[in-house]
C-alpha positions in Angstrom: -0.1 0.1 0.0 1.2 3.5 -0.9 1.7 5.7 2.1 -0.2 8.9 2.2 2.2 11.9 2.6 0.2 15.0 3.7 1.4 18.5 3.2 1.5 19.0 6.9 1.4 16.8 10.0 1.1 17.7 13.6 4.2 16.7 15.5 4.6 16.1 19.3 7.9 17.2 20.9 7.5 15.3 24.2 6.2 17.5 26.9 2.8 18.7 25.6 0.6 16.2 27.5 2.8 16.6 30.6 2.2 20.3 30.6 -1.4 20.1 30.0 -1.7 17.8 33.0 0.3 20.3 35.1 -2.0 23.1 34.0 -5.1 21.2 35.1 -3.2 20.5 38.4 -2.5 24.1 38.9 -6.4 24.7 38.7 -6.5 27.8 36.4 -7.7 26.9 32.9 -8.8 30.5 31.9 -6.2 32.9 30.4 -3.1 34.6 32.0 -2.0 31.8 34.2 1.5 30.2 34.7 1.8 28.8 31.1 0.7 32.0 29.6 3.5 33.7 31.5 6.0 31.1 30.3 5.0 31.4 26.7 5.2 35.1 26.7 8.6 35.0 28.3 9.9 32.5 25.8 8.6 34.3 22.8 10.5 37.5 24.1 13.6 35.4 24.0 12.9 34.0 20.6 12.3 37.4 19.1 14.3 39.7 21.3 11.2 41.8 21.7 10.6 43.5 25.0 7.0 42.5 25.2 4.8 39.6 24.0 1.2 38.8 24.3 -0.1 35.3 23.4 -3.4 35.3 21.6 -5.9 32.6 20.4 -4.8 33.1 16.8 -2.6 35.2 14.8 -5.8 36.8 13.4 -6.5 38.1 16.9 -3.0 39.5 17.1 -3.5 41.3 13.7 -6.8 42.8 15.0 -5.1 44.1 18.0 -2.2 45.6 15.8 -5.0 47.4 13.9 -6.5 49.0 17.1 -3.2 50.0 18.3 -2.6 51.6 14.9 -5.8 53.7 15.8 -7.2 52.9 12.2 -10.6 54.3 11.5 -12.8 55.2 8.4 -10.8 56.9 5.6 -7.5 55.5 6.8 -5.4 53.3 4.3 -3.0 50.5 5.1 -0.4 49.2 2.4 0.0 45.5 2.4 0.7 42.7 -0.2 -2.2 41.1 -2.0 -0.4 37.8 -1.7 -1.3 36.9 1.9 -3.8 35.3 4.0 -7.3 37.0 4.4 -6.7 37.9 8.1 -4.0 40.5 7.1 -6.6 42.5 5.3 -9.6 41.6 7.7 -8.0 43.1 10.6 -7.9 46.5 8.7 -11.4 46.3 7.3 -12.8 45.6 10.9 -11.4 49.1 11.7 -13.4 50.5 8.6 -10.0 51.3 7.1 -9.0 50.4 3.6 -6.4 47.8 2.4 -4.2 49.0 -0.3 -2.8 46.1 -2.3 0.7 46.4 -3.7 2.7 44.0 -5.7 5.4 41.6 -4.5 9.0 41.4 -5.7 9.7 38.5 -8.2 12.5 36.7 -6.3 11.6 37.2 -2.6 7.7 37.2 -3.0 7.8 39.8 -0.2 6.4 43.3 -0.6 8.3 45.4 -3.1 9.5 48.6 -1.2 9.5 50.5 -4.4 5.9 49.8 -4.8 5.1 50.8 -1.2 6.9 54.1 -1.6 4.9 54.9 -4.7 1.6 54.6 -3.1 1.9 56.3 0.2 -0.8 59.0 0.4 -1.9 61.4 3.2 -4.5 58.8 4.1 -1.8 56.0 4.7 -1.5 55.1 8.5 0.4 52.0 8.5 2.3 49.3 6.5 1.6 45.6 7.1 4.7 43.6 6.0 4.3 39.8 5.4 7.5 37.7 5.7 6.4 35.1 3.0 7.8 31.6 3.6 9.7 32.5 6.6 11.8 35.0 4.8 11.8 38.4 6.2 11.2 41.3 3.9 13.6 44.2 3.1 12.8 45.9 6.6 15.5 48.6 6.3 13.9 50.0 3.1 10.5 49.6 4.6 11.5 51.3 7.9 12.8 54.3 6.0 9.5 54.6 4.3 7.5 54.3 7.6 9.8 56.8 9.3 9.8 59.3 6.4 5.7 59.3 6.7 5.3 58.8 10.3 3.6 55.4 9.6 3.2 52.4 11.9 5.2 49.3 10.6 3.6 46.0 11.5 5.3 42.6 10.6 2.9 39.9 9.9 5.4 37.3 10.8 2.9 34.4 10.9 5.5 32.2 9.1 8.8 33.7 10.4 9.4 32.8 14.0 13.2 32.2 14.2 14.0 33.8 10.9 16.4 36.7 10.8 17.0 39.9 8.7 20.6 41.0 8.8 21.2 39.2 12.0 18.1 40.5 13.8 15.1 38.2 14.6 11.7 38.4 12.9 9.2 39.8 15.4 11.6 42.6 16.6 11.8 44.5 13.3 8.7 46.8 13.2 6.9 48.6 15.7 4.9 45.4 16.5 4.7 42.1 15.0 2.3 39.0 14.7 3.0 35.4 15.0 1.0 32.4 14.2 0.9 29.1 16.0 -1.6 27.4 13.7 -1.1 23.7 13.2 0.6 24.4 9.8 3.3 26.5 11.4 6.8 25.4 12.8 5.5 25.8 16.3 1.9 24.9 16.9 -0.9 24.8 19.5 -3.4 23.8 17.0 -4.8 27.4 16.9 -2.7 30.3 18.6 -0.8 33.4 17.9 1.2 36.3 19.6 1.7 40.0 19.4 5.3 41.3 20.0 5.6 44.9 20.9 8.8 46.9 20.4 7.7 50.4 21.5 7.2 50.7 25.1 4.4 53.3 24.6 2.3 50.5 23.2 2.5 48.1 26.1 -0.2 49.1 28.4 -2.8 49.8 25.9 -2.1 46.4 24.2 -2.7 44.7 27.5 -6.0 46.6 27.9 -7.1 45.6 24.3 -6.3 41.9 25.0 -8.2 42.2 28.3 -11.5 43.1 26.6 -10.8 46.8 26.9 -10.4 46.6 30.8 -7.3 47.6 33.0 -7.4 44.2 34.6 -3.7 43.7 34.1 -3.1 46.8 36.1 -5.5 45.4 38.9 -3.7 42.2 38.9 -0.4 43.8 39.5 -1.8 46.1 42.3 -1.6 49.3 40.2 -5.3 49.9 40.5 -7.8 48.7 43.5 -10.5 47.7 40.8 -10.7 47.2 37.3 -13.1 48.6 34.7 -13.8 49.2 31.1 -11.4 51.8 29.7 -11.0 51.2 26.0 -12.0 49.1 23.1 -10.9 45.5 23.2 -11.9 41.9 22.9 -11.3 38.4 24.4 -8.0 37.7 22.6 -6.2 35.5 25.1 -6.1 31.7 24.9 -6.9 29.5 27.8 -4.1 27.6 29.8 -4.4 24.3 28.1 -3.4 26.1 24.8 -0.6 27.8 26.5 0.6 24.7 28.1 0.7 22.8 24.8 2.3 25.9 23.2 5.1 26.1 25.8 6.2 22.5 25.1 6.6 23.4 21.4 8.5 26.6 22.2 10.9 24.8 24.4 11.8 22.7 21.4 12.1 25.7 19.0 15.7 25.1 18.1 15.3 21.4 17.4 12.4 22.0 15.3 13.9 24.6 13.3 17.1 22.7 12.7 15.2 19.6 11.4 12.9 21.7 9.2 15.9 23.6 7.8 17.5 20.3 7.0 14.4 19.3 5.0 14.5 22.7 3.2 18.2 22.2 2.3 17.6 18.6 0.9 14.7 19.9 -1.4 16.9 22.8 -2.5 19.6 20.4 -3.5 17.3 17.9 -5.0 15.6 20.5 -7.4 18.6 22.4 -8.4 19.0 20.4 -11.9 15.3 21.1 -12.8 16.0 24.8 -12.3 19.1 24.6 -14.4 16.9 22.9 -17.1 14.3 25.9 -16.5 11.6 23.5 -15.7 11.0 25.0 -12.2 12.1 27.9 -10.1 13.1 26.9 -6.5 12.4 28.8 -3.5 14.7 31.9 -3.4 16.6 33.0 -0.2 16.9 36.7 0.0 20.5 37.8 0.5 19.6 39.8 3.7 17.5 37.0 5.4 18.1 33.5 6.9 14.9 31.5 6.8 13.5 29.0 9.5 12.5 26.2 7.3 8.9 26.9 7.2 8.1 26.3 3.6 9.6 25.0 0.5 7.9 25.8 -2.9 8.4 25.4 -6.5 7.2 27.7 -9.2 6.4 26.1 -12.5 6.2 27.8 -15.9 2.4 28.3 -15.9 -0.8 27.6 -14.4 -1.5 24.5 -16.7 1.9 22.9 -15.6 1.3 23.8 -11.9 -2.2 22.1 -11.9 -0.9 19.1 -13.9 1.9 18.8 -11.2 -0.5 18.8 -8.3 -2.7 16.1 -10.0 0.0 13.9 -10.7 1.5 14.2 -7.3 -2.1 13.5 -5.9 -2.3 10.2 -7.8 0.7 9.3 -5.8 -1.1 10.2 -2.7 1.3 13.1 -2.1 -0.5 16.4 -1.1 1.1 19.5 -2.7 -1.1 22.4 -2.4 -1.0 25.8 -4.1 -1.2 28.8 -1.9 -3.2 32.1 -1.7 -5.8 33.3 -4.0 -4.7 37.2 -4.4 -6.8 39.1 -2.1 -7.1 42.0 -4.8 -9.0 39.6 -7.0 -11.2 38.0 -4.2 -14.7 39.2 -3.8 -14.2 40.7 -0.5 -10.9 42.3 -1.7 -12.7 43.9 -4.6 -15.4 45.3 -2.1 -13.2 46.3 0.7 -9.7 47.0 -0.7 -8.1 49.0 -3.4 -5.5 48.0 -5.8 -2.6 50.2 -7.0 -2.9 49.0 -10.5 -2.0 45.6 -12.2 -0.2 43.3 -9.9 1.4 41.1 -12.5 4.0 39.3 -10.3 1.4 38.6 -7.7 -1.0 37.1 -10.2 1.8 35.0 -11.8 3.1 33.6 -8.7 -0.5 32.7 -7.4 -0.9 30.6 -10.7 2.5 29.0 -10.7 3.6 28.2 -7.0 3.3 24.7 -5.4 4.3 23.8 -1.8 5.9 20.6 -1.0 5.3 18.5 2.2 7.1 20.0 5.2 6.8 18.9 8.7 9.1 18.0 11.7 8.9 14.2 11.2 8.8 13.9 7.5 11.8 11.6 7.8 12.5 9.2 4.9 9.3 10.1 3.2 11.1 13.1 1.8 12.8 10.6 -0.6 9.4 9.6 -1.9 8.3 13.1 -2.5 11.5 14.0 -4.4 11.3 10.9 -6.4 7.8 11.5 -7.4 8.2 15.1 -8.1 11.3 14.5 -10.2 9.5 11.8 -12.3 6.6 14.1 -12.9 8.9 17.2 -13.8 10.7 15.0 -16.4 7.4 14.8 -18.3 6.3 18.5 -18.0 
């Protein structure tokens, strides 16, 4: 029988169940308990950010970031169209407008030249996506943000542990969002975090995370009772999620090393096909070091990409494409605005395919490479 190889598989690192039992023993299953604190401390170490708040999803962290940017009707936020819907939804929920710009053809990250061209008096923030775990050109984007007094937010959902010019993702903007969804390197099934790199954001971020109350100040003895003081929502996860997440965070270096080895194996295996111009491999920006989050191939056109996926499926190997560009999605057309044609985004969306990538892929990687190689020979 042929072994099914999924695109992603949940992996246990050893202490997940132990810590969940401990959380039950400690007797607090709501948010902001022992394991919440442990996770937030660990995330600060893994990003070098001075403050981190864990959330029930990266979507929640993005929504918090949008509130901290003080977005409102008439405001604009520049972002790539080649991203997950949560990046744009966070802006739309504040009644602001996502402005979609094209990505660079090699890095698939937002092109700073395109960003600079589309800053207007209505622009309030830049939401930067670190695609495939490779940080965008943050120096160039920081210069644009500073020149126009804009907030710079990293959507680092895929990039925990990656670096830009030696600096860790999550510490490169005014704030950053992380994802611990089950498809990410570090997972709690669902989960996320917001890192904060400006001290003047700390207190309000805690209030927003605590449903708009000053509960954190009450818990630390700063006020004698807590009350509703600002807009907010229930963004924190419970302690069972935090306990599971902490076990994964403890194993971060091991997970990153294993995934990077898988990435390197894929890169070597498909180099001959790139030389034959049958595919384009994942490109590593010169200023970035990735985290083994994803390995993708880009085929010549939509027909070849779809045929590749179909043929891999016949071998019971799951190789999905990625985003439908937001600028062409029904909600994107309704709520966002495009700066003009986005040819790189459209082409990448039609040609990109992702190969299986997870912690315990093991010898199955040879099956993936062999099947993909056979198919590429015929395309």
